[in-house]
Residue, then its C-alpha position, 0 to 999 in steps of 0.5 A: x444534520x445540516x444537509x438534511x435540513x437544507x434538502x429535506x425532499x432529496x433523501x432518495x436522491x442522496x441515497x442513490x448518490x451514496x450508492x453510486x459513490x460507494x460502488x465507485x469506491x469499491x471498484x476503484x479500491x479493489x485493485x489495491x487488494x489484488x495488488x497487495x495480495x500478489x505482493x505478499x503472496x510472493x513473500x509468503x510462498x517464497x520459501x516453497x518456490x525459491x529452490x525451484x528458481x534459485x538453486x544454491x549451486x549456481x552463484x550467477x542465479x543467486x546474484x540474479x535473485x538479489x537483482x530481482x528484489x532490488x529492481x522490483x522493489x526500489x527501481x520499478x515503483x517510482x517508475x510505475x508512479x510516474x508512468x501510471x500517474x502520467x496516464x491518469x493525468x493525461x488520459x484519465x483515471x479509469x484507464x490508468x487504474x485498469x492498466x495497472x491491474x492488468x500489469x499485475x495480472x500479467x506478472x502473476x500469470x508469468x510466475x504461475x506458469x514459468x517452468x523451473x530452473x531444472x527444466x529451462x535453466x537460467x531462463x527460469x529466474x530471468x523470467x521470474x525477474x521480468x514478472x517481478x519487474x512488471x509487478x513492481x511497476x504495477x504496484x508503484x502505479x496503483x497508489x497514485x491513480x487509486x488515491x486520486x480516483x477515490x478522492x475525486x469520486x468521494x462526497x466532498x464532506x466524506x472524502x476522508x472516510x471514503x478514501x480510507x478504504x484504500x488502506x482497508x483493501x490494501x491491508x485486505x490484500x495482506x490478509x487474503x494472502x495469509x488466508x490462502x497460505x493457511x488453507x494450503x498449509x493446513x487444509x489442502x496440501x502437504x509441505x512436499x506438494x506445496x514445494x512441488x507444485x502447490x506454490x503456483x496456486x496463489x499466483x493463479x488466484x492472484x491472476x484471476x482476481x486481477x482479471x476480475x478487478x480489470x473487468x470491473x474497472x473497465x466499467x468505471x465512469x471517469x471522474x467529474x474533476x478530470x472531465x472539468x479539468x479537460x475543459x479548462x486546459x489540455x491534460x499533460x501529466x508532465x513532470x515539467x508541469x509537476x515541478x510548478x508545485x515544489x512545496x507540495x512535492x516536498x510535503x508528500x515526501x515529508x509526510x510520507x517518510x515516517x508513516x511509510x517506515x512505521x507501516x512497513x515495520x508493523x506489517x512486513x517486518x513485524x512477522x519477522x520480528x515476532x518470530x526471530x526476536x520475540x520467539x513465537x512459533x510459526x503458527x503463533x506468529x501467523x495468528x498474531x499478525x493476522x489478528x492485528x491486521x484485522x484490528x488495523x482494518x477496522x481502524x481505517x474508516x473510523x479514523x477517516x470519518x473522524x478526519x472529516x469532522x476534525x480535519x486531517x492535521x490533528x490525526x497526523x499530529x497525533x500519529x507524529x507525537x504518539x509514534x515518536x513517544x510510544x514506538x521505543x517502549x512498544x518495540x522494547x516491551x514486544x521483544x521482552x514478552x513471550x506471550x502471543x496475546x501480549x504481543x497482539x495487544x502491543x502491535x494493536x497499540x501501535x496501530x492505534x497511532x499508525x492508523x492516524x497516518x495510514x487512514x488519511x495519507x492518500x486524501x491529504x496528498x490528493x488534496x495538495x494538488x490541482x486536478x491536472x497533476x494530481x495523480x502524478x503529484x500523489x504517485x511519484x514522490x510517494x513511490x520514491x519515498x516508500x522505496x527509500x524509507x518504507x521498503x528499506x525498513x525491514x532491511x535496516x532493522x535486520x542490519x541492526x539486529x545482525x550487528x547486535x544492536x537491534x534496539x537502534x532500529x527503535x530509535x531510527x523509526x522513532x526519529x523518522x516519525x519525529x521528522x514527519x511530525x515537524x512537517x505535520x505541525x507546519x503544513x496546512x490542514x488540507x480538509x480546510x484548504x484543499x486544491x480539489x476544486x482547482x483544475x488549472 
């Protein structure tokens, strides 16, 4: 209202500016969809291609399988957060975004064309390991670069809304992987065809999507904030420079820990949980997860826009309080139900508070750091924290289940969210006290 009153004659320019920003936001965030599509495609189709690469008869190959998962998930994401954060802060956001999606294209293409173990022996899982390492590197680097780019191209009064589309496209990647899986399973191919050669199709699709995203990103304009920062001082993107902001680094770790554990629980692990613990069929599980992810997708921009009105801190505190109090009852009720519809409602209930974190966590981190270290400051500590607390959440849950105390995980997750709540309650509201304008 106030903008219209102050500049009544500039409606056309405002509309043009919105169109420009929306286009940049779409192109800047579409890589998330591609990268997370590839990440979940690997998990979704592992059942079909694993025997082709990891035959049970070879114990060396079985060990390599474990090493692949470890290297890609835990080692390469922080390395990617550092590498692409460095590139983004030293050479520009556009170059970092383009290179990260090119890496994902390369990884997907390798998986799509690699011969099986029966054809080239142990070289097959070794090549697959390389592909996963490249994809892990790319996935680790995408977050910081895209979060930084989205925050810098957004209208200052709508940063929360625009930045929320990072998780819209991130969840969209998961939805796309599920759609491809359903189409191949139910419509186009038989189980035997999927095991023989059909499992290569989703990776070809992933490589093509990555090429599409890379071409679009090449046409992105560099952000004004980065260009302004270059005039103030020479870009470095160094970890030494980042260490000048120890409080901000610890804040990223603290505000991410509980949120990423909750996110991975209600996305990656939830499919396993409703199938093994709730006892739903494969089809019921797929549709429950698919429906809940659609619900989560719609929540992101709503919460993002809300943060532009009331601030980031209230939403984070809402997530912290609701997550601490409601996680145990929701997971307990979910395990006891046998109804797919009730399971769907309970997971959606969890998303009502989880979205308080996912919708705005990127913009909060970006608003903590000045321009010259923003991408590295967002990406590196986030990647490390996700590797420790997010990616391990399914493994922790399954471990507790294996020793007969599955409910211990409910308390673990609730405790993680509570620890982050302590951070939320003491940190500044970055909407009102932002470092976006600082180019030191």
